[in-house]
C-alpha positions as CSV (number, residue, x, y, z in Angstrom):
1,Q,-16.1,25.6,16.0
2,G,-13.2,26.0,12.8
3,Q,-10.9,24.0,13.7
4,P,-10.3,21.0,11.9
5,D,-11.1,17.5,13.1
6,P,-7.1,16.5,14.7
7,D,-7.7,12.9,13.6
8,F,-8.8,13.9,10.3
9,V,-5.8,16.1,10.2
10,F,-3.4,12.9,11.1
11,L,-5.4,10.9,8.6
12,W,-4.3,13.1,6.1
13,L,-0.3,13.8,7.8
14,S,0.1,9.9,7.6
15,P,3.2,8.1,6.3
16,H,0.8,5.0,5.4
17,L,-1.6,7.0,3.5
18,P,0.0,6.3,0.1
19,A,0.2,2.7,0.9
20,M,-3.8,2.7,1.9
21,M,-4.3,4.4,-1.1
22,R,-2.4,1.9,-3.0
23,R,-4.2,-1.3,-1.2
24,G,-7.7,0.6,-1.7
25,A,-6.9,1.4,-5.2
26,L,-5.5,-2.5,-5.7
27,C,-9.1,-3.7,-3.7
28,M,-11.0,-1.2,-6.2
29,S,-9.2,-2.8,-9.9
30,L,-10.2,-6.5,-8.1
31,V,-13.9,-5.7,-8.5
32,G,-13.9,-5.6,-11.8
33,V,-11.9,-8.8,-13.1
34,A,-13.6,-10.5,-10.3
35,S,-16.7,-10.0,-12.7
36,G,-16.7,-12.5,-15.8
37,K,-18.0,-13.4,-18.5
38,I,-20.2,-17.4,-18.3
39,Y,-18.4,-19.6,-21.2
40,F,-20.6,-22.2,-20.8
41,S,-23.8,-22.8,-19.1
42,E,-25.8,-26.2,-19.3
43,T,-29.5,-26.3,-18.2
44,F,-30.1,-30.5,-18.4
45,G,-33.2,-29.8,-21.1
46,D,-34.4,-32.0,-23.5
47,G,-31.2,-34.5,-25.4
48,W,-29.1,-34.1,-22.7
49,E,-28.1,-37.2,-22.6
50,S,-27.0,-37.0,-25.7
51,R,-24.4,-33.8,-24.7
52,W,-22.8,-35.7,-22.6
53,T,-21.3,-39.2,-21.8
54,P,-21.6,-41.1,-19.0
55,S,-18.0,-42.4,-17.7
56,K,-17.6,-46.9,-17.9
57,W,-14.5,-47.1,-14.9
58,K,-16.5,-48.6,-12.6
59,E,-19.5,-50.4,-15.1
60,S,-17.5,-53.4,-14.6
61,E,-17.2,-53.5,-10.8
62,G,-21.1,-52.7,-10.2
63,T,-20.8,-49.4,-8.6
64,A,-21.5,-47.0,-11.2
65,G,-25.0,-45.0,-10.6
66,K,-27.2,-43.9,-13.9
67,W,-27.5,-40.4,-14.3
68,V,-31.0,-39.0,-14.2
69,A,-32.0,-34.8,-14.5
70,S,-33.6,-34.1,-11.5
71,A,-33.9,-30.3,-9.4
72,G,-33.4,-32.4,-6.4
73,K,-35.6,-31.7,-3.2
74,W,-35.1,-28.1,-2.9
75,F,-35.8,-25.4,-6.4
76,S,-37.0,-22.5,-6.8
77,D,-38.5,-23.3,-10.3
78,E,-38.5,-27.5,-11.1
79,V,-37.5,-26.9,-14.8
80,E,-34.9,-24.2,-14.5
81,D,-33.0,-26.1,-11.4
82,K,-32.1,-29.6,-12.9
83,G,-29.4,-31.3,-12.7
84,I,-27.9,-35.0,-13.2
85,Q,-27.0,-37.2,-10.6
86,T,-26.5,-40.2,-10.1
87,S,-30.0,-42.3,-9.1
88,E,-28.9,-45.1,-7.6
89,D,-25.2,-45.8,-5.3
């Protein structure tokens, strides 16, 4: 009843403990690096055509599709979830 758990004692006496602590500290510090700030966001609302320039590269071959704003097949909010896609191949 008053004896410490042998596994707990072994962990604290283990020569690998400093390496484990360094690895744990490194992982915890990377959590802060992984969260970031959004510098660019596009909602593709009214006037998106004036903010985006379509490529002319495939136009001469006739293989360039036209871009349209669409929420696609699956969306939660049709207005908020809009993106651009090619309407024809």
